[in-house]
matplotlib code that plots the C-alpha trace (Angstrom):
import matplotlib.pyplot as plt

x = [85.4, 82.0, 81.8, 78.7, 78.7, 75.7, 74.9, 72.1, 72.1, 72.3, 70.1, 66.5, 63.4, 60.6, 58.1, 60.7, 62.3, 65.7, 66.5, 69.0, 71.3, 73.8, 75.8, 77.4, 80.6, 79.4, 76.4, 74.9, 71.4, 69.7, 70.7, 70.8, 68.6, 69.2, 67.6, 68.5, 69.3, 69.7, 71.6, 70.6, 72.8, 72.6, 70.1, 70.9, 71.0, 67.5, 66.0, 64.3, 63.1, 64.2, 64.0, 64.6, 66.2, 62.9, 61.0, 59.4, 59.8, 59.0, 59.4, 59.7, 56.2, 58.1, 58.4, 56.0, 54.0, 56.7, 59.6, 60.4, 62.8, 63.6, 66.1, 68.2, 69.8, 71.4, 72.9, 73.8, 72.1, 69.3, 67.4, 65.8, 62.7, 61.9, 59.2, 57.4, 60.2, 60.2, 63.3, 63.1, 64.4, 67.6, 70.2, 72.9, 71.7, 73.6, 72.6, 73.7, 73.4, 73.5, 73.1, 73.7, 77.1, 77.7, 77.1, 78.1, 77.7, 78.1, 79.6, 76.6, 74.9, 74.2, 70.6, 69.4, 65.9, 65.3, 62.2]
y = [63.9, 64.6, 67.4, 69.1, 71.5, 73.8, 75.0, 76.9, 80.1, 83.3, 86.5, 86.2, 88.5, 88.7, 86.0, 83.8, 80.3, 78.8, 75.2, 74.7, 71.4, 70.2, 67.2, 65.1, 63.4, 60.1, 58.4, 60.2, 61.7, 57.9, 57.5, 61.2, 63.9, 66.9, 70.5, 73.7, 76.7, 80.4, 83.4, 87.0, 90.0, 91.1, 88.2, 84.6, 81.3, 80.0, 76.7, 76.8, 73.3, 69.7, 66.1, 63.1, 59.8, 58.3, 61.0, 63.2, 66.6, 70.2, 73.8, 76.9, 78.9, 82.1, 79.7, 77.1, 76.5, 78.2, 75.7, 71.8, 69.8, 66.5, 64.0, 61.5, 59.0, 57.4, 60.9, 61.7, 65.2, 67.1, 69.7, 73.0, 74.2, 77.7, 79.3, 82.6, 84.0, 87.2, 89.9, 88.6, 85.2, 86.9, 85.2, 82.9, 79.3, 76.5, 72.7, 70.5, 67.0, 65.5, 62.3, 62.2, 64.2, 65.5, 67.7, 68.5, 71.9, 73.3, 76.6, 78.1, 79.5, 83.2, 83.5, 87.1, 88.4, 91.8, 93.3]
z = [102.6, 101.3, 98.7, 97.9, 94.8, 93.6, 90.6, 88.5, 90.3, 88.4, 87.5, 86.7, 86.6, 89.4, 88.0, 86.4, 87.3, 88.3, 89.2, 91.4, 91.3, 94.3, 93.4, 95.7, 95.4, 97.1, 97.7, 100.7, 99.5, 99.6, 103.3, 104.8, 105.4, 102.6, 102.2, 100.6, 102.5, 101.9, 103.3, 102.2, 103.2, 106.6, 107.7, 109.2, 107.1, 106.9, 105.9, 102.1, 102.0, 103.2, 102.1, 104.3, 103.2, 103.4, 101.3, 103.7, 102.5, 104.1, 102.7, 104.5, 104.5, 102.6, 99.5, 99.8, 96.3, 94.6, 94.9, 94.7, 96.3, 94.6, 94.7, 92.2, 94.0, 90.6, 90.2, 93.7, 93.5, 94.8, 93.2, 93.9, 91.5, 91.8, 90.0, 90.6, 91.9, 93.6, 94.7, 98.4, 97.3, 96.3, 98.4, 98.7, 98.1, 100.0, 99.9, 103.0, 103.9, 107.3, 109.8, 113.3, 114.9, 110.9, 108.2, 104.8, 102.9, 99.5, 98.8, 97.7, 94.7, 94.0, 93.3, 92.2, 91.4, 89.7, 90.1]

ax = plt.figure().add_subplot(projection="3d")
ax.plot(x, y, z, "-o")
ax.set_aspect("equal")
plt.show()
């Protein structure tokens, strides 16, 4: 069973930056699509950014221009660099990887942005 472990969350003031990391127990990011999702209290989980195995990247409109997703296949890790953070970015952030008929999820890391 593949394990994904997120890190890098925390408390930051509005306008600040954080870099989230997601380390996989196996080399999966080079052959699977992966991405970051978030879930705020009382809201549904939503996609933040995705990166495919071929390197195609897409961002949600709410974070476009403020976040960057990247991948280091040698380290089996994907990252989410978040800048100009806003209070509405407060959520639990999850990384995921998926393929045909399967998906893997991390346990989540809390990001809290104070105003």
